[in-house]
Structures are given as structure tokens and as C-alpha cells.
Backbone as CSV, one residue per row, in Angstrom:
resi,resn,N_x,N_y,N_z,CA_x,CA_y,CA_z,C_x,C_y,C_z
1,MET,0.846,-1.194,0.000,0.000,0.000,0.000,0.878,1.240,0.000
2,ASN,0.460,2.246,-0.790,1.217,3.486,-0.778,0.697,4.385,0.341
3,VAL,1.257,5.564,0.468,0.918,6.476,1.565,-0.570,6.843,1.546
4,VAL,-1.128,7.134,0.390,-2.541,7.511,0.283,-3.427,6.348,0.703
5,GLU,-3.126,5.158,0.211,-3.941,4.000,0.561,-3.895,3.710,2.053
6,ARG,-2.712,3.862,2.681,-2.609,3.615,4.115,-3.373,4.659,4.915
7,ARG,-3.247,5.905,4.533,-3.880,6.979,5.295,-5.394,6.942,5.174
8,TYR,-5.909,6.706,3.981,-7.351,6.763,3.755,-7.978,5.395,3.506
9,LYS,-7.147,4.353,3.513,-7.639,3.016,3.170,-8.420,3.067,1.854
10,LEU,-7.802,3.694,0.866,-8.428,3.920,-0.428,-8.226,2.707,-1.324
11,VAL,-9.303,2.078,-1.688,-9.248,0.966,-2.619,-10.283,1.243,-3.693
12,LEU,-9.831,1.373,-4.930,-10.734,1.659,-6.041,-10.688,0.528,-7.048
13,PRO,-11.847,0.076,-7.505,-11.828,-0.880,-8.615,-11.185,-0.219,-9.832
14,ILE,-10.531,-0.996,-10.635,-9.806,-0.457,-11.793,-10.721,0.341,-12.715
15,ASN,-11.937,-0.139,-12.934,-12.807,0.546,-13.888,-13.312,1.895,-13.376
16,THR,-13.208,2.185,-12.090,-13.654,3.487,-11.582,-12.498,4.469,-11.473
17,PHE,-11.284,3.985,-11.568,-10.138,4.862,-11.371,-10.121,6.021,-12.357
18,CYS,-10.324,5.732,-13.634,-10.303,6.800,-14.640,-11.435,7.791,-14.429
19,GLU,-12.604,7.294,-14.013,-13.727,8.190,-13.751,-13.393,9.147,-12.610
20,VAL,-12.778,8.630,-11.559,-12.411,9.468,-10.419,-11.354,10.480,-10.831
21,CYS,-10.416,10.048,-11.670,-9.348,10.948,-12.095,-9.862,12.114,-12.922
22,THR,-10.964,11.933,-13.653,-11.462,12.999,-14.505,-12.302,14.020,-13.735
23,MET,-12.695,13.688,-12.504,-13.449,14.655,-11.713,-12.481,15.697,-11.173
24,GLY,-12.843,16.943,-11.311,-11.999,17.994,-10.794,-12.596,18.586,-9.535
25,SER,-11.758,19.204,-8.758,-12.240,19.878,-7.556,-12.777,21.245,-7.938
26,LYS,-13.886,21.594,-7.345,-14.491,22.903,-7.560,-14.657,23.547,-6.189
27,ALA,-14.429,24.818,-6.109,-14.529,25.508,-4.825,-15.869,26.226,-4.716
28,VAL,-16.460,26.131,-3.547,-17.673,26.868,-3.223,-17.360,27.655,-1.959
29,LYS,-17.480,28.961,-2.041,-17.190,29.791,-0.877,-18.457,29.938,-0.043
30,LEU,-18.383,29.502,1.210,-19.514,29.570,2.121,-19.123,30.378,3.350
31,ASP,-20.076,31.118,3.880,-19.790,31.804,5.133,-19.751,30.758,6.250
32,ASP,-19.150,31.120,7.375,-18.959,30.180,8.479,-20.277,29.617,8.999
33,ASP,-21.303,30.451,9.096,-22.587,30.004,9.620,-23.205,28.929,8.720
34,THR,-23.149,29.145,7.413,-23.707,28.166,6.476,-22.948,26.850,6.568
35,TYR,-21.616,26.935,6.636,-20.830,25.705,6.720,-21.105,24.965,8.028
36,LYS,-21.265,25.723,9.095,-21.581,25.105,10.392,-22.920,24.366,10.311
37,ARG,-23.910,24.989,9.673,-25.215,24.349,9.490,-25.087,23.075,8.659
38,LEU,-24.245,23.122,7.621,-24.009,21.930,6.795,-23.399,20.805,7.616
39,LYS,-22.425,21.148,8.455,-21.785,20.134,9.290,-22.779,19.501,10.252
40,ILE,-23.621,20.321,10.872,-24.619,19.806,11.816,-25.605,18.888,11.090
41,LEU,-26.087,19.329,9.941,-27.018,18.516,9.169,-26.344,17.231,8.692
42,GLY,-25.095,17.344,8.262,-24.348,16.170,7.818,-24.182,15.144,8.927
43,GLU,-23.896,15.616,10.133,-23.767,14.695,11.264,-25.102,14.002,11.539
44,ALA,-26.188,14.752,11.463,-27.514,14.171,11.706,-27.873,13.150,10.634
45,ARG,-27.446,13.398,9.400,-27.769,12.500,8.287,-26.683,11.460,8.029
46,LYS,-25.613,11.549,8.808,-24.449,10.681,8.618,-23.875,10.835,7.210
47,ARG,-23.765,12.075,6.798,-23.189,12.439,5.501,-22.188,13.570,5.712
48,THR,-21.296,13.710,4.750,-20.320,14.794,4.836,-20.931,16.076,4.275
49,PRO,-20.404,17.236,4.695,-20.862,18.489,4.082,-20.669,18.461,2.561
50,HIS,-19.595,17.845,2.104,-19.327,17.742,0.671,-20.453,16.982,-0.035
51,TRP,-20.880,15.855,0.527,-21.966,15.074,-0.058,-23.246,15.890,-0.107
52,LEU,-23.543,16.607,0.989,-24.752,17.434,1.032,-24.725,18.516,-0.041
53,MET,-23.565,19.146,-0.234,-23.455,20.185,-1.260,-23.645,19.601,-2.653
54,LYS,-23.024,18.449,-2.921,-23.182,17.811,-4.230,-24.638,17.449,-4.476
55,GLU,-25.296,16.888,-3.467,-26.692,16.488,-3.614,-27.588,17.708,-3.835
56,ALA,-27.334,18.781,-3.094,-28.136,20.001,-3.247,-27.984,20.584,-4.650
57,ILE,-26.766,20.605,-5.159,-26.520,21.129,-6.507,-27.193,20.241,-7.551
58,LYS,-27.084,18.923,-7.378,-27.717,17.990,-8.310,-29.232,18.200,-8.336
59,GLN,-29.859,18.284,-7.161,-31.307,18.473,-7.097,-31.712,19.830,-7.682
60,PHE,-30.915,20.867,-7.416,-31.188,22.187,-7.975,-31.169,22.137,-9.496
61,LEU,-30.137,21.517,-10.059,-30.026,21.433,-11.514,-31.184,20.652,-12.121
62,GLU,-31.556,19.530,-11.514,-32.682,18.747,-12.031,-33.966,19.573,-12.012
63,ARG,-34.210,20.274,-10.910,-35.424,21.086,-10.779,-35.440,22.222,-11.790
64,GLU,-34.314,22.911,-11.952,-34.243,24.039,-12.872,-34.306,23.593,-14.322
65,GLU,-33.679,22.458,-14.645,-33.746,21.941,-16.011,-35.172,21.547,-16.365
66,GLU,-35.887,20.943,-15.406,-37.290,20.583,-15.639,-38.133,21.833,-15.845
67,ALA,-37.911,22.852,-15.015,-38.658,24.110,-15.164,-38.376,24.752,-16.517
68,ASP,-37.124,24.683,-16.949,-36.760,25.253,-18.245,-37.419,24.479,-19.384
69,ALA,-37.482,23.151,-19.267,-38.142,22.339,-20.296,-39.630,22.679,-20.371
70,ILE,-40.263,22.862,-19.220,-41.681,23.234,-19.196,-41.875,24.604,-19.843
71,ARG,-40.973,25.525,-19.540,-41.065,26.869,-20.127,-40.908,26.815,-21.642
72,ARG,-39.942,26.045,-22.132,-39.745,25.906,-23.583,-40.972,25.274,-24.236
73,ASP,-41.549,24.256,-23.589,-42.733,23.595,-24.121,-43.904,24.572,-24.172
74,THR,-44.061,25.370,-23.133,-45.140,26.360,-23.093,-44.976,27.388,-24.205
75,LEU,-43.747,27.859,-24.406,-43.496,28.831,-25.476,-43.757,28.222,-26.849
76,ALA,-43.408,26.942,-27.019,-43.667,26.271,-28.304,-45.175,26.132,-28.536
77,ARG,-45.900,25.803,-27.486,-47.359,25.698,-27.613,-47.963,27.056,-27.953
78,TRP,-47.453,28.102,-27.298,-47.951,29.453,-27.571,-47.686,29.834,-29.031
79,ALA,-46.497,29.492,-29.526,-46.156,29.799,-30.921,-47.102,29.056,-31.868
80,ARG,-47.407,27.779,-31.561,-48.359,27.037,-32.399,-49.741,27.686,-32.359
81,TYR,-50.144,28.158,-31.191,-51.437,28.832,-31.073,-51.459,30.100,-31.925
82,GLU,-50.376,30.898,-31.812,-50.330,32.139,-32.588,-50.353,31.860,-34.085
83,GLU,-49.719,30.770,-34.488,-49.656,30.428,-35.906,-50.995,29.882,-36.410
84,ALA,-51.598,28.962,-35.664,-52.804,28.278,-36.141,-54.085,28.862,-35.554
85,GLY,-53.984,29.512,-34.410,-55.166,30.067,-33.766,-56.080,29.015,-33.160
86,GLU,-55.599,27.784,-33.071,-56.415,26.691,-32.550,-56.490,26.769,-31.024
87,THR,-57.707,26.680,-30.508,-57.897,26.694,-29.063,-58.927,25.653,-28.670
88,VAL,-58.930,25.310,-27.403,-59.957,24.448,-26.837,-60.480,25.187,-25.620
89,ASP,-61.793,25.413,-25.585,-62.339,26.190,-24.479,-62.354,25.375,-23.183
90,HIS,-62.459,26.091,-22.083,-62.407,25.488,-20.757,-63.515,24.455,-20.555
91,LYS,-64.691,24.768,-21.023,-65.841,23.871,-20.839,-65.581,22.512,-21.492
92,THR,-64.985,22.512,-22.685,-64.681,21.265,-23.392,-63.632,20.457,-22.642
93,VAL,-62.584,21.124,-22.188,-61.518,20.444,-21.444,-62.067,19.893,-20.136
94,ASP,-62.864,20.691,-19.434,-63.444,20.263,-18.164,-64.331,19.035,-18.360
95,ALA,-65.137,19.030,-19.395,-66.001,17.881,-19.682,-65.163,16.637,-19.984
96,TRP,-64.080,16.815,-20.710,-63.195,15.692,-21.023,-62.559,15.146,-19.745
97,LEU,-62.083,16.041,-18.886,-61.449,15.601,-17.640,-62.423,14.853,-16.736
98,GLU,-63.672,15.208,-16.776,-64.685,14.529,-15.964,-64.846,13.066,-16.356
99,THR,-64.461,12.715,-17.584,-64.601,11.327,-18.039,-63.425,10.458,-17.619
100,TRP,-62.347,11.072,-17.143,-61.165,10.302,-16.757,-61.514,9.309,-15.659
101,GLY,-60.979,8.112,-15.793,-61.176,7.085,-14.784,-62.536,6.420,-14.840
102,THR,-63.305,6.700,-15.878,-64.619,6.064,-16.034,-64.596,5.185,-17.264
103,ASP,-65.660,4.391,-17.442,-65.735,3.538,-18.628,-66.109,4.327,-19.878
104,ARG,-66.437,5.589,-19.721,-66.785,6.432,-20.868,-65.708,7.505,-21.132
105,GLU,-64.453,7.173,-20.776,-63.369,8.143,-20.947,-63.236,8.550,-22.392
106,GLY,-63.239,9.861,-22.611,-63.195,10.385,-23.966,-61.801,10.620,-24.472
107,LYS,-61.719,10.914,-25.770,-60.439,11.236,-26.387,-60.074,12.680,-26.063
108,CYS,-58.806,12.955,-26.098,-58.325,14.318,-25.865,-58.920,15.240,-26.914
109,PRO,-59.453,16.394,-26.488,-60.078,17.301,-27.456,-59.089,17.997,-28.380
110,VAL,-57.818,17.857,-28.108,-56.798,18.463,-28.972,-56.205,17.350,-29.823
111,SER,-56.262,17.529,-31.126,-55.745,16.480,-32.002,-54.335,16.759,-32.428
């Protein structure tokens, strides 16, 4: 065992070594109070502050990417409406939704 392996008991499968090597360190500057809160939460969850930060960033990105996809879809629908002028009134949509989960479920009023 080399010095790193002895100190951290680091054992990596060969196929993960290259993946780990390509990850770079990124710095996040936090005030002391925020970091202290992360440490307390990490201890309660049995996770490191680093893990909590990675998870928070991952969840933030997933949420924001989904919101952006919804926004793009809405804008595309609006553009189709402006181009074709096709609409479905509330009463028609409401009547269609009332059939959901019944044996008389109707087709979507938008083709």
C-alpha cells in the first residue's frame, strides 16, 4: 500500500479509477454560519458536508432543467397557437377531464 492507501484506506476498482481521475475539484465559498449548518445537518444525516453540497446542486439542476423544459414547451405551444389560432375552451376540457377514470373516458379534445 502506498501512503494515500494507508492513510485513507483507499481501494478503487480499476474501472472506476479513470472516472475518479477525470473529476476535478471545484470551490464553493460559504460563510462560516452556512458551513456550520451543513456540518450539523451532515452529522444528523451521517453524511459529509461535501456530499450534502453535491446532492443540493444535483437536485437544484434537475429542478431548474425541468422548469426550463416546461417553459420551452409552453413557449412552443404558444407559438403554435399564434400560428394556427387553434384553441380548446375550458368547458370542453373540463367535460373531457370529468370522463377520466370512467368507462366512458373520452379522447383528448386536442388532435
